[in-house]
N, C-alpha and C positions, 0 to 999 in steps of 0.2 A: 706799706702805707700805714701811718699811725692815724687812728680815728679819734677825733675830739668828741667827748661826751660832756653833757651838762646835766645838772640836776633838774633842769626844766624839761627834760625829755620824757614827757608823758603824753598820753592821748589828750588830756585836758589842755595842755599847752599848745597842742596842734590845732585846736578848735579856732575857727575864725577864717579870715580872708588873708591870703598871701599873694604878693605880686612877684612875678618873675622879673629879676633884674639882671641876670647873667646866665648865658647858656654856652657851655664849652663842649665841643665835640672833636675827638681825636687831637686834643691839645690846642685847638684853635677856637677863639671866641666867635660865636655865631651872631649875626645881626638879627635881633628879635623882631624888629619892625619889618625887615626884609622878608622874614619867614612867615610871620603871623599877620602882616599888614597892619599892625597896631602895636603900641607898647602897653596896651591895656590887657595884659595876660595874667589871669588870676587862677588860683585854686582855692576853693572854699570847703572847709571841713565842718560838718554839723555834728552835734552830739549824738544823734540817732544813727550815725554811720553813713548818712547821705553825703554825697560829694558833688561839687559842681566845678567844671572846668570852663572858665570864661575867657574867650578870645574876642575882644571888642564887643560886638553885639551878638555873638554866637555863644550859646550856653549848652554844654553837654552835661547830662546828669548821670550819676552812678553811685558807687559806694566806696568806702575806704576802710582799711583796718591796719593798725600798727601792731607789729609782732610784740609778744610779751617781753622780749629782751630789747625792744625799741630799735632793732637793727634793720628791720625791713618794713617799708610802707607799701601796702598793696592797694592800688587804685584800680577799680573796675569801671570802665565806661564802654558802652556799646558791646556788652557781654565779654569784653576782653580784659582779663586781669593783667596788670603790669606790676611787677615786684621791683620797687626801687630800693637801692641800698641807701640807708641813712648815713651820710658822711659826717654831718654836723647838724645840731639842732639845739636852739635855745628859744627863749620866749620871743625874740625879735628876728631871728635869722634861721633859715633852714637850707641845707645843701643836700641834695639827693642825686643819685646817679643810676643809670641803667646802661649796660654795656653797649647796646645797639644805638642809643640815641644821645648819650652824653651825660654831662653833669649840669644840674640846674640849681641856681641860687635864688632863693625867695626871701623877701622881707615881709613881715607882718604889717598890715595896713588896717586902718579903722574900717568897720563894716559899713 
């Protein structure tokens, strides 16, 4: 698999609010609303390393870290770190994947 990289791929470009727009697992697109019971599914990255996962009215707090080579995004919530592979990332779109749960496409939205 060829990975697409962009010059925007820095921790600073990751800051802000991102909405989940597509989830693919085992080659099949998953229904976001069916799984989360809302289409309001966000990840929020703050400059101090704090992280928020927002699913409708539920908010889970944690922390985040982008590897020095920008290839791995580690998100920790409820004491469990998850290391996502960064498949694509620019200032407006981010695609990350994790073997067990699939590939997630996010778009940046206003805070």
